[in-house]
C-alpha positions in Angstrom: -34.6 -49.9 183.0 -31.4 -50.2 181.9 -32.0 -54.3 181.1 -35.0 -53.1 179.1 -32.9 -50.0 176.9 -30.3 -53.0 176.0 -32.9 -55.1 174.8 -34.8 -52.8 173.0 -31.3 -51.8 171.0 -30.6 -55.1 170.4 -34.4 -56.1 168.9 -34.0 -52.4 166.9 -30.4 -53.5 165.5 -31.8 -57.1 164.6 -34.7 -56.0 162.6 -32.3 -53.3 160.7 -29.6 -56.5 160.2 -32.6 -58.9 159.1 -34.1 -56.4 156.6 -30.7 -56.4 155.0 -30.3 -59.7 154.8 -33.3 -60.8 153.5 -33.1 -58.0 150.7 -29.8 -59.4 149.5 -31.2 -62.8 149.0 -31.4 -63.6 145.1 -34.8 -65.4 143.8 -33.0 -68.8 143.4 -32.1 -69.3 147.0 -35.8 -68.0 148.4 -37.2 -71.5 148.3 -34.5 -73.4 150.4 -34.6 -70.5 152.6 -38.3 -70.8 152.8 -38.0 -74.1 153.5 -35.6 -73.6 156.6 -37.9 -71.0 158.0 -40.8 -73.6 158.0 -39.0 -75.8 160.0 -38.1 -73.1 162.6 -42.1 -72.6 162.4 -42.3 -76.1 163.4 -40.0 -75.8 166.1 -41.8 -72.3 167.2 -45.3 -74.5 167.0 -43.8 -77.2 169.6 -42.9 -74.4 172.1 -46.1 -72.8 171.9 -47.8 -76.1 172.0 -45.9 -77.0 175.5 -46.4 -73.4 176.8 -50.2 -73.4 176.4 -50.6 -76.9 177.6 -48.3 -76.2 180.9 -51.1 -74.3 182.6 -49.4 -72.2 185.0 -51.7 -69.3 184.9 -54.6 -68.2 182.7 -51.9 -65.4 180.9 -49.5 -68.6 179.9 -52.2 -70.6 178.5 -53.8 -67.8 176.7 -50.4 -66.6 175.3 -49.6 -70.3 174.4 -52.8 -70.4 172.5 -52.0 -67.0 170.4 -49.0 -68.6 169.9 -50.1 -71.9 168.8 -52.4 -69.9 166.4 -49.8 -67.7 164.9 -47.0 -70.5 164.4 -49.7 -72.5 162.7 -50.9 -69.7 160.5 -46.8 -69.1 159.5 -46.0 -72.8 159.2 -49.2 -73.5 156.8 -48.5 -70.0 154.8 -45.0 -71.1 154.6 -45.7 -74.6 153.3 -48.2 -73.1 150.7 -45.9 -70.3 149.3 -43.2 -72.9 148.9 -45.5 -75.2 147.1 -46.8 -72.4 144.9 -43.1 -71.3 143.7 -42.1 -75.1 143.3 -44.7 -75.6 140.9 -43.8 -72.0 138.8 -40.6 -74.2 138.1 -42.6 -77.2 136.6 -42.1 -77.8 133.3 -46.0 -78.4 131.9 
């Protein structure tokens, strides 16, 4: 139970720190940071594919599949948002 409380505390602190960091990012840095988070989403996608394909149990396969779906949506959505932002800065 003690390990759960420590883990939950770290998770809650990470949420607050992440929110503070993200709200302080100026708009000019948003696109490069978005590209970096897309790269992280790609790494997450690879890990999810490995987890789904390991087939240790039915639960790990199902959770791996759900992780693949979410990581794919996150990566594709991030690239679409980044592309849209970059098009806003192009001259006509």
